[in-house]
LUMNULO-53803 format. One record per residue: residue number from 1; y, z, x of N, C-alpha, C in turn. Coordinates in steps of 0.05 Angstrom, whole numbers. Each point is the difference from the previous one (the first is absolute). Example, Ala and Ser with C-alpha at 12.3 -4.5 7.8 and 13.67 -1.06 7.14 Angstrom:
<nodes>
1  -114  156  264  24  0  -18  24  0  18
2  21  -14  -7  24  1  16  22  14  -15
</nodes>
This chain:
<nodes>
1  2619  116  -425  -6  -22  20  22  26  29
2  12  -1  1  10  22  17  -21  22  11
3  -5  15  -27  -13  24  12  -30  -3  18
4  -5  -31  -11  -27  -9  11  -5  -3  29
5  26  -13  9  8  -14  20  5  24  16
6  19  21  -6  3  20  20  -22  19  3
7  -20  1  -12  -26  11  -4  -19  -18  22
8  10  -21  -1  -23  -20  17  11  10  27
9  26  -3  4  10  9  27  2  27  15
10  -7  21  -23  -12  15  12  -30  8  10
11  -13  -20  -20  -31  3  10  0  -22  21
12  21  -18  8  -17  -11  33  19  21  14
13  21  4  -7  7  26  27  -21  31  9
14  -16  6  -20  -17  15  16  -27  -15  2
15  -13  -30  3  -7  -17  9  1  7  32
16  30  -12  3  14  -6  30  0  31  14
17  -1  23  -20  2  25  11  -19  9  19
18  -27  -10  -21  -30  6  13  -8  -9  25
19  18  -27  1  -8  -19  18  12  9  28
20  30  14  -10  8  14  20  -6  20  10
21  -11  26  -16  -15  15  13  -28  -7  23
22  -12  -22  -12  -24  -2  24  16  -16  20
23  15  -24  0  0  -7  24  30  -3  18
24  14  23  -10  31  15  11  -7  22  10
25  -20  17  -15  10  42  4  -25  -6  8
26  -24  -12  1  -31  15  2  -20  -15  14
27  -10  -27  -5  -17  -17  17  10  6  36
28  21  -22  -11  10  -8  43  2  29  9
29  10  22  -7  0  25  18  -27  8  0
30  -13  -4  -16  -36  9  3  -8  -8  25
31  8  -38  1  -20  -17  20  14  13  20
32  31  -1  12  14  9  19  -16  24  11
33  -2  22  -17  -10  26  6  -26  -5  8
34  -15  -11  -7  -32  -5  8  2  -6  35
35  20  -30  1  7  -8  26  -1  12  18
36  25  22  -6  9  19  20  -10  15  7
37  -17  10  -17  -30  31  15  28  19  14
38  -19  18  17  11  14  13  25  -3  25
39  -21  -28  12  17  -13  25  25  -8  -13
40  4  -6  -21  30  -25  -8  -4  -25  5
41  16  -17  -19  2  -26  7  -1  -19  19
42  13  12  19  0  -11  31  -27  -6  14
43  -10  18  -8  -29  3  15  -21  -11  -19
44  3  -3  -21  -23  -12  -25  3  -21  -14
45  33  -7  -4  -3  -29  -12  -2  -27  12
46  -13  5  29  -8  -34  3  -37  -3  -4
47  -8  31  -9  -27  3  -14  3  -20  -26
48  13  1  -11  8  0  -34  17  -25  -4
49  12  -27  16  21  -6  -8  -3  -2  -29
50  -30  -16  -15  8  -19  -19  9  28  -27
51  -4  30  3  5  10  -13  26  4  -4
52  13  4  24  27  8  11  17  -28  -23
53  -4  -17  6  4  -36  -11  3  13  -29
54  -23  6  -16  -3  7  -30  24  25  -5
55  -2  18  13  17  16  1  30  -4  0
56  4  -17  6  33  -7  3  9  -23  -14
57  -26  -17  -9  10  -18  -19  -3  18  -33
58  -19  15  -4  12  18  -20  18  20  -7
59  16  5  26  25  11  -2  19  -13  -7
60  -4  -28  5  23  -19  -7  -4  -1  -32
61  -20  -6  -10  -11  -12  -25  17  24  -17
62  -8  35  13  8  24  -21  23  0  6
63  20  -6  14  29  1  5  8  -29  -10
64  -12  -25  -12  8  -13  -16  -3  5  -29
65  -23  13  -3  4  4  -34  12  23  0
66  21  17  10  17  18  -11  20  -17  -1
67  6  -23  6  21  -15  -3  -7  -13  -28
68  -18  -8  2  -15  -11  -31  6  15  -24
69  1  19  7  -4  35  -20  39  -1  -11
70  13  -6  21  30  0  -2  0  -21  -23
71  -7  -24  14  15  -21  -14  -10  -7  -30
72  -28  13  -1  -19  -9  -23  14  27  -20
73  11  30  8  9  11  -25  33  -6  8
74  8  -14  9  29  -2  -1  21  -10  -16
75  -10  -12  -31  10  -6  -26  -7  26  -14
76  -23  10  2  6  29  -15  19  17  3
77  -6  5  37  18  26  2  33  -10  -1
78  1  -19  2  34  -11  3  3  7  -30
79  -20  2  -25  19  6  -18  12  31  -8
80  -15  7  17  9  40  2  22  -7  20
81  -9  -3  27  25  1  18  -8  -17  24
82  23  -19  -3  -2  -26  19  1  12  28
83  16  19  6  4  12  30  -26  2  15
84  -11  24  -17  -34  10  14  -14  -23  -7
85  -8  -22  -10  -13  -15  3  7  -18  16
86  21  -2  9  3  -17  26  6  15  29
87  2  28  0  -11  15  16  -30  -2  5
88  -18  3  -14  -23  -4  -5  -18  -24  16
89  17  -22  -12  -15  -26  16  16  -5  37
90  31  14  -1  11  10  31  -24  13  17
91  -11  21  -11  -16  21  12  -33  -16  5
92  -5  -17  -15  -26  -9  1  6  -31  23
93  18  -6  -1  -2  -21  21  9  18  26
94  14  19  7  4  14  26  -31  1  8
95  -7  11  -17  -29  17  7  -17  -25  2
96  0  -23  -1  -18  -22  3  6  -11  34
97  33  0  2  8  -6  26  -12  22  17
98  9  20  -1  -10  20  16  -36  8  12
99  -13  -14  -29  -29  0  -3  -12  -26  28
100  22  -18  4  -1  -26  14  8  15  28
101  12  14  9  10  12  23  -28  25  3
102  -8  11  -10  -19  14  -5  -19  -10  15
103  -13  -28  -13  -29  -12  6  7  -14  26
104  28  -5  5  -4  -17  26  -1  24  22
105  11  23  0  -11  23  17  -33  5  2
106  -14  -14  -26  -21  19  -3  -11  -28  18
107  -4  -25  0  -8  -22  14  6  -3  27
108  23  11  11  6  2  20  -14  24  13
109  -12  26  -7  -14  12  5  -30  -8  7
110  -11  -23  -25  -24  -8  8  3  -27  18
111  19  -8  4  1  -10  32  -3  9  18
112  14  23  3  4  15  22  -33  10  1
113  -9  16  -21  -24  11  1  -21  -23  17
114  -1  -25  -12  -22  -20  13  4  -4  30
115  25  -2  8  11  -4  30  -12  28  8
116  4  14  -5  -11  32  13  -22  2  1
117  -22  -13  -15  -22  5  -3  -13  -18  27
118  14  -23  1  -11  -22  26  19  5  24
119  17  22  -5  17  8  30  -24  9  27
120  -16  24  -8  -12  15  10  21  24  11
121  -25  13  18  18  32  10  35  -4  11
122  -1  -23  23  16  -6  12  30  0  -12
123  -3  -13  -21  28  -9  -20  -1  30  -24
124  -17  19  -6  1  13  -23  27  15  4
125  4  18  22  30  14  -9  21  -19  -11
126  7  -25  14  19  -15  -9  -8  -4  -30
127  -19  -2  -16  -9  -13  -19  1  24  -24
128  -7  22  13  4  35  -18  42  -3  8
129  2  -1  5  33  1  3  7  -27  -18
130  -1  -30  5  10  -5  -23  -18  3  -30
131  -19  13  -4  -8  6  -21  13  23  -21
132  11  21  27  24  14  -12  25  -6  -17
133  12  -18  14  16  -12  -11  -2  -19  -28
134  -24  -17  12  -6  -9  -29  -2  15  -30
135  -19  25  19  -9  16  -29  29  14  -10
136  19  5  15  22  10  -5  22  -14  -15
137  -6  -28  3  17  -24  -25  -19  -2  -22
138  -26  1  5  -9  3  -27  4  26  -19
139  0  18  15  0  34  -23  31  -4  -10
140  17  -10  12  29  -4  -14  7  -21  -18
141  -13  -14  13  0  -27  -25  -13  10  -32
142  -22  12  10  -22  7  -20  10  23  -16
143  21  23  8  6  22  -11  34  -16  -11
144  13  -16  4  14  -17  -17  -7  -9  -19
145  -21  -17  1  -13  -10  -27  -10  15  -12
146  -8  24  8  -10  18  -24  20  14  -16
147  19  1  14  21  18  -20  17  -18  -5
148  0  -34  0  17  -11  -22  -23  -9  -25
149  -25  -1  3  -19  -4  -16  -2  19  -20
150  -8  24  9  -2  27  -11  20  11  -17
151  32  -13  11  26  -2  -15  -5  -14  -23
152  -14  -26  4  -1  -14  -22  -17  5  -24
153  -24  15  6  -20  9  -15  19  14  -12
154  10  25  5  20  10  -16  24  -2  -17
155  12  -23  12  15  -7  -18  -15  -17  -25
156  -16  -12  5  -17  -13  -23  -6  24  -19
157  -12  18  3  -16  27  -10  31  15  -14
158  23  -1  7  27  10  -1  9  -21  -29
159  -8  -25  6  12  -12  -29  -22  2  -17
160  -23  2  9  -26  -3  -28  3  24  -19
161  14  20  21  7  30  -18  25  -4  -15
162  21  -5  9  22  -1  -6  3  -17  -34
163  -21  -24  12  10  -25  -25  -34  16  -20
164  -5  14  3  -31  14  -22  -20  -27  7
165  -5  -12  21  -11  -24  -2  -30  2  -8
166  -14  31  23  -23  10  -1  17  28  -9
167  -32  16  -15  -1  31  3  22  14  21
168  19  9  -1  12  21  15  -11  10  19
169  -19  18  -14  -19  16  21  -16  -20  24
170  -6  -20  -9  -9  -20  18  18  -10  15
171  22  2  -6  24  -13  28  11  19  9
172  5  21  -13  0  30  15  -17  1  26
173  -23  2  -2  -23  -3  19  1  -16  20
174  3  -25  -3  17  -19  18  15  7  15
175  34  10  -14  14  8  16  -12  21  24
176  -9  17  -9  -17  35  12  -20  -19  30
177  -9  -22  -7  -22  -10  15  14  -10  26
178  23  -16  -17  17  -20  25  6  32  19
179  23  16  -4  5  23  6  -8  12  21
180  -35  4  -7  -20  15  15  -5  -20  34
181  -7  -25  -11  -6  -22  15  25  0  26
182  32  -1  -14  15  2  25  8  22  9
183  -7  22  -7  3  24  16  -21  6  19
184  -23  -15  -12  -30  15  13  -1  -27  33
185  1  -21  -11  -3  -25  16  23  -4  17
186  29  -13  -15  11  -19  7  28  21  11
187  8  23  -6  13  16  8  -10  8  28
188  -19  11  -3  -24  23  24  5  -33  27
189  -19  -19  -18  3  -18  30  32  -14  7
190  19  1  -10  24  -6  15  12  26  17
191  0  20  -13  1  34  17  -22  4  22
192  -14  -16  -5  -33  0  25  -13  20  -2
193  -6  17  -27  -20  18  -9  -24  -21  -7
194  -19  16  5  -25  -16  -19  5  -6  -25
195  -16  -19  -4  6  -13  -28  -22  25  -21
196  14  6  -21  -27  13  -12  -11  -17  -29
197  -16  -14  8  -17  -16  -11  -13  6  -33
198  7  23  0  -13  12  -18  16  -7  -33
199  25  8  10  27  -5  -20  6  -25  -11
200  -8  -26  24  -5  -26  -11  -23  -4  -24
201  -12  10  0  -26  -1  -16  13  0  -27
202  4  16  -16  4  1  -37  8  -28  -6
203  18  -7  21  19  -34  -9  -17  -19  -12
204  -28  2  11  -15  -24  6  -15  0  -40
205  -14  29  -14  -5  -1  -15  14  -5  -17
206  28  8  2  22  1  -19  10  -20  -7
207  3  -26  25  4  -20  1  -27  -22  -22
208  -19  7  11  -24  -10  -17  5  6  -32
209  5  25  -15  -1  11  -20  24  -12  -14
210  26  -10  19  18  -14  -13  4  -32  -3
211  -19  -7  15  -21  -34  -1  -8  6  -31
212  -26  13  1  -6  -6  -25  9  3  -25
213  20  25  -3  3  -4  -18  21  -25  -11
214  15  -7  19  17  -25  -8  -21  -23  -4
215  -18  -6  15  -21  -19  -4  -9  -5  -28
216  -4  28  -17  -8  2  -20  21  -2  -23
217  23  22  -3  20  5  -15  27  -12  9
218  2  -15  26  31  -9  1  16  12  -2
219  20  -8  4  25  13  5  5  15  -34
220  3  17  3  19  13  -24  19  -17  -21
221  3  1  -24  28  -26  -9  19  31  -2
222  28  -18  -1  17  17  -5  10  -2  -32
223  7  22  -7  1  0  -26  33  -2  -11
224  -4  -31  -16  32  -1  -20  19  11  -5
225  20  6  0  17  19  -9  5  -13  -29
226  -6  34  -11  10  2  -30  17  -15  -4
227  -9  -18  -25  28  -13  -14  10  19  -24
228  27  -6  -4  11  21  -13  20  -16  -23
229  -4  4  -25  12  -10  -24  28  13  -3
230  21  -8  3  28  1  -6  -2  -4  -31
231  5  13  -15  3  4  -25  30  -3  -13
232  17  -22  -11  16  -3  -1  19  9  -25
</nodes>
């Protein structure tokens, strides 16, 4: 019964990881990038308000899925290391809060873009200045979220690797993918360098592979200790 339950938890985590990949790491960013275009969100968001709102909604869903993964896996992870299990939940919760701040900044830019579209030439310089402020606020909220979110993924793969819940080679690739993303996007952005998005790309197929593995196999079972018969 315990084996079946543990494997079922692993399979559910696989489904949630697949949804997290779509809603937290891919689809909303693709949507926002299409709206942004070459001119930026301030210039273009007013023309696609529905798309911006959907992207924000998906970002909320994606960050909530991380919390769901941490809660769902809590019982299994606590059997291995209670401290790490609760750190995973804490990082997921912090990520949800930071995503809410980031989403608020995106919606502020949308509102400013809509006003900018109606302002005319006379007020364009003022709105450009306000756009720089709003854009900077969104930038730092976004990078703060990314740092916490990818740290959460790194901790997840660390636990999967340490406790041998998926093949260690796959978990190790997940750790490498997280480090590449942190260096190529998050840290470069924080220190003012242009992001190298190519370094963030490997994490997506690794996440997909891990999710599919878990959906099929579930968590690997812990081997019970060998019983020792003491002869009198």
